[in-house]
C-alpha positions as CSV (number, residue, x, y, z in Angstrom):
1,M,-18.2,10.9,24.5
2,E,-15.0,8.7,24.1
3,K,-17.1,5.7,23.0
4,K,-18.8,7.8,20.3
5,K,-15.4,8.9,19.0
6,S,-14.3,5.3,18.9
7,K,-17.3,4.2,17.0
8,V,-16.9,7.0,14.4
9,L,-13.2,6.1,14.1
10,N,-14.0,2.4,13.8
11,V,-16.6,3.0,11.1
12,S,-14.3,5.4,9.3
13,L,-11.5,2.7,9.3
14,W,-13.9,0.1,8.0
15,V,-14.9,2.4,5.2
16,A,-11.2,3.2,4.4
17,Q,-10.4,-0.5,4.4
18,S,-13.3,-1.3,2.1
19,I,-12.5,1.5,-0.3
20,L,-8.8,0.6,-0.4
21,A,-9.6,-3.1,-0.8
22,I,-11.9,-2.4,-3.7
23,M,-9.3,-0.2,-5.4
24,L,-6.6,-2.9,-5.0
25,L,-9.0,-5.6,-6.2
26,M,-10.0,-3.7,-9.3
27,A,-6.3,-2.8,-10.1
28,G,-5.2,-6.4,-9.7
29,V,-8.0,-7.9,-11.7
30,M,-7.4,-5.3,-14.5
31,K,-3.7,-6.2,-14.7
32,F,-4.6,-9.9,-15.2
33,T,-7.6,-9.4,-17.5
34,T,-6.2,-6.7,-19.8
35,S,-3.8,-7.6,-22.5
36,I,-0.2,-6.5,-22.1
37,E,-0.5,-4.6,-25.3
38,D,-3.3,-2.5,-23.9
39,Q,-1.5,-2.0,-20.6
40,R,1.5,-0.8,-22.5
41,K,-0.6,2.2,-23.6
42,M,-0.2,3.5,-20.1
43,E,3.1,5.3,-19.7
44,W,4.3,3.5,-16.6
45,A,3.7,0.0,-18.1
46,K,6.1,0.7,-21.0
47,H,9.0,0.8,-18.5
48,I,8.5,-2.5,-16.5
49,S,8.4,-6.1,-17.5
50,E,5.2,-8.2,-18.0
51,G,6.4,-10.4,-15.1
52,F,6.7,-7.4,-12.8
53,I,3.2,-6.3,-13.8
54,H,1.8,-9.7,-12.8
55,F,3.8,-9.5,-9.5
56,V,2.2,-6.2,-8.7
57,A,-1.2,-7.6,-9.6
58,I,-0.7,-10.5,-7.2
59,A,0.4,-8.0,-4.5
60,E,-2.7,-5.9,-5.1
61,L,-5.0,-8.9,-4.9
62,L,-3.4,-10.2,-1.7
63,G,-3.6,-6.7,-0.3
64,A,-7.3,-6.5,-1.0
65,V,-7.9,-9.7,0.9
66,G,-5.5,-8.7,3.7
67,L,-7.2,-5.4,4.3
68,L,-10.6,-7.0,5.1
69,L,-10.5,-10.8,5.8
70,P,-8.2,-10.9,9.0
71,S,-10.3,-8.1,10.6
72,I,-13.7,-9.5,9.6
73,L,-12.8,-13.0,10.9
74,K,-10.8,-11.6,13.8
75,I,-8.1,-14.1,13.0
76,K,-4.7,-12.4,13.1
77,P,-6.2,-9.0,12.6
78,R,-2.8,-7.4,12.8
79,L,-2.3,-8.7,9.2
80,T,-4.6,-5.9,8.2
81,V,-2.0,-3.4,9.3
82,W,0.7,-5.3,7.3
83,A,-1.6,-5.3,4.2
84,A,-2.0,-1.5,4.6
85,I,1.8,-1.2,4.8
86,G,2.1,-3.3,1.7
87,A,-0.5,-1.1,-0.1
88,A,1.3,2.1,0.9
89,I,4.6,0.6,-0.5
90,V,2.8,-0.2,-3.8
91,F,1.3,3.3,-4.0
92,V,4.5,5.1,-3.1
93,S,6.4,3.0,-5.7
94,A,3.8,3.8,-8.3
95,L,4.2,7.5,-7.4
96,I,8.0,7.2,-7.9
97,L,7.6,5.3,-11.1
98,N,5.1,7.8,-12.6
99,I,7.3,10.7,-11.6
100,S,10.3,9.1,-13.2
101,V,8.5,8.5,-16.5
102,G,6.9,12.0,-16.5
103,D,3.3,10.9,-16.1
104,M,1.7,13.2,-13.5
105,K,-1.9,12.3,-14.3
106,P,-2.4,9.7,-11.5
107,M,-0.5,11.6,-8.8
108,G,-3.5,13.0,-7.0
109,F,-5.3,9.6,-6.9
110,L,-2.1,7.8,-5.7
111,I,-1.6,10.4,-3.0
112,V,-5.2,9.9,-1.8
113,L,-4.8,6.1,-1.8
114,T,-1.5,6.4,0.1
115,G,-3.3,8.6,2.6
116,L,-6.0,6.0,3.1
117,A,-3.3,3.3,3.6
118,M,-1.6,5.5,6.2
119,F,-4.9,6.2,8.0
120,I,-5.5,2.4,8.2
121,I,-1.9,1.8,9.5
122,W,-2.4,4.4,12.2
123,G,-6.0,3.5,13.0
124,R,-5.7,-0.3,13.1
125,G,-2.1,-0.3,14.3
126,I,-2.4,2.2,17.2
127,K,-5.7,3.9,17.8
128,A,-8.4,1.3,17.2
129,P,-6.9,-2.1,16.7
130,I,-9.2,-5.1,16.3
131,E,-8.7,-7.7,18.9
132,P,-8.3,-11.3,17.8
133,K,-11.0,-13.7,18.9
134,N,-10.0,-16.1,21.6
């Protein structure tokens, strides 16, 4: 029975890692491919610099890679946990920024993404870590 639970948890973690990586990839690409004028139509983007928007985009793209690649290759798979920690920091920061500018629309989505990141931190960090290849 324990092995079946482990398999379900492992599959759930892979699904969570994939979903979060896709979300980060889409967000990072959007920040680089959408004009700053169009981004400024979003309330949060009116309050931060263009350089910081690009910094966040880089963090999102690196997070997307970090959530999957180390675990898939089994080369330093603990980096997946660090990528999830970074993603959680990005999402919590986005929550704080959106609250501070009075934009409550993305709150639910950001809370779900933060929850996924926390699940990955717990799962890959404690409950079902991926062992590095020898």
